[in-house]
C-alpha positions as CSV (number, residue, x, y, z in Angstrom):
1,X,-8.2,12.8,19.6
2,X,-10.2,15.6,18.1
3,X,-7.1,17.2,16.8
4,X,-6.5,14.2,14.5
5,X,-9.9,14.6,12.7
6,X,-8.7,17.5,10.5
7,X,-5.6,15.6,9.6
8,X,-7.6,12.5,8.8
9,X,-10.0,14.4,6.6
10,X,-7.2,16.1,4.8
11,X,-5.6,12.7,4.0
12,X,-8.9,11.3,2.8
13,X,-9.5,14.3,0.6
14,X,-5.9,14.0,-0.9
15,X,-6.4,10.2,-1.6
16,X,-9.8,10.9,-3.2
17,X,-8.4,13.6,-5.5
18,X,-5.4,11.4,-6.5
19,X,-7.1,7.9,-6.8
20,X,-10.8,8.6,-6.7
21,X,-10.8,11.0,-9.6
22,X,-8.3,8.8,-11.5
23,X,-5.8,11.7,-12.1
24,X,-2.9,10.4,-10.1
25,X,0.0,8.5,-11.7
26,X,-0.7,5.5,-9.4
27,X,-4.5,5.4,-9.9
28,X,-5.8,2.2,-11.6
29,X,-7.7,3.4,-14.7
30,X,-8.2,0.1,-16.4
31,X,-8.3,-3.7,-15.8
32,X,-7.9,-6.4,-18.4
33,X,-7.5,-10.1,-18.3
34,X,-5.4,-12.1,-20.7
35,X,-4.3,-15.8,-20.5
36,X,-5.3,-16.3,-16.9
37,X,-3.5,-13.1,-15.7
38,X,-5.1,-9.9,-14.5
39,X,-3.5,-6.6,-15.7
40,X,-3.9,-3.1,-14.2
41,X,-3.3,0.0,-16.3
42,X,-2.2,2.9,-14.2
43,X,-2.6,6.6,-14.7
44,X,0.9,7.0,-15.9
45,X,0.4,4.5,-18.7
46,X,2.2,1.6,-17.0
47,X,0.6,-1.8,-17.3
48,X,1.3,-4.3,-14.4
49,X,0.4,-7.9,-13.8
50,X,-1.6,-8.0,-10.6
51,X,-3.4,-10.4,-8.4
52,X,-6.3,-9.9,-6.1
53,X,-5.5,-10.1,-2.4
54,X,-7.7,-12.3,-0.1
55,X,-8.8,-9.1,1.6
56,X,-10.8,-8.1,-1.5
57,X,-14.6,-8.1,-1.1
58,X,-17.3,-8.7,-3.8
59,X,-21.0,-9.0,-4.0
60,X,-23.5,-8.7,-6.9
61,X,-23.3,-4.9,-7.1
62,X,-19.9,-3.8,-5.8
63,X,-16.3,-5.1,-5.8
64,X,-13.7,-3.7,-3.5
65,X,-10.4,-5.0,-4.8
66,X,-7.0,-4.8,-3.3
67,X,-4.6,-5.5,-6.1
68,X,-0.9,-6.5,-5.6
69,X,1.6,-6.4,-8.4
70,X,3.0,-9.9,-9.1
71,X,6.5,-8.5,-9.2
72,X,6.4,-6.6,-5.9
73,X,5.1,-7.4,-2.5
74,X,5.2,-3.8,-1.0
75,X,2.8,-1.9,-3.2
76,X,-1.0,-2.4,-3.3
77,X,-3.7,-0.7,-5.3
78,X,-7.3,-0.3,-4.2
79,X,-10.1,-0.4,-6.8
80,X,-13.8,0.1,-6.4
81,X,-16.0,-1.3,-9.1
82,X,-19.8,-0.7,-9.3
83,X,-22.2,-2.6,-11.4
84,X,-24.4,-0.4,-13.7
85,X,-27.7,-2.1,-12.8
86,X,-29.9,0.5,-11.0
87,X,-27.4,3.2,-10.2
88,X,-24.8,4.7,-12.4
89,X,-21.9,2.4,-12.1
90,X,-18.4,2.5,-13.5
91,X,-18.6,-0.9,-15.3
92,X,-21.3,-2.4,-17.5
93,X,-23.2,-5.2,-15.8
94,X,-22.1,-8.0,-18.1
95,X,-18.4,-7.1,-17.8
96,X,-18.8,-6.8,-14.0
97,X,-20.4,-10.2,-13.9
98,X,-17.6,-11.7,-16.1
99,X,-14.8,-10.2,-13.9
100,X,-16.5,-11.3,-10.7
101,X,-16.9,-14.9,-12.0
102,X,-13.3,-15.0,-13.2
103,X,-12.1,-13.8,-9.8
104,X,-14.1,-16.3,-7.9
105,X,-14.1,-19.4,-10.2
106,X,-12.2,-19.0,-13.4
107,X,-8.6,-18.7,-12.3
108,X,-6.4,-21.7,-12.3
109,X,-5.4,-22.8,-8.8
110,X,-2.2,-21.1,-7.6
111,X,0.5,-23.4,-6.4
112,X,1.0,-23.0,-2.6
113,X,4.3,-21.5,-1.6
């Protein structure tokens, strides 16, 4: 079991360098909302329509989003958003609040499949 610790740490470091520093082609570098659809801009310039998975978590200071592209069911992108209230966040407080309210309340009800 102790032999897996270095492998796990190496994998975590690799994911941080690719997605955490926003330098990888699949890193989500921007989110936008237009006509009741959420769009993610990736590091390679591609813009995808995405939806938040039920496993996403939010509170007043942090949002841990798991985004799935609408056109694919196999790929998912993880996004961490921090409100800029007391600590240095990556999103202004008013935009964070607007996104959080839209994710919780503002979307039209999705038809059940």
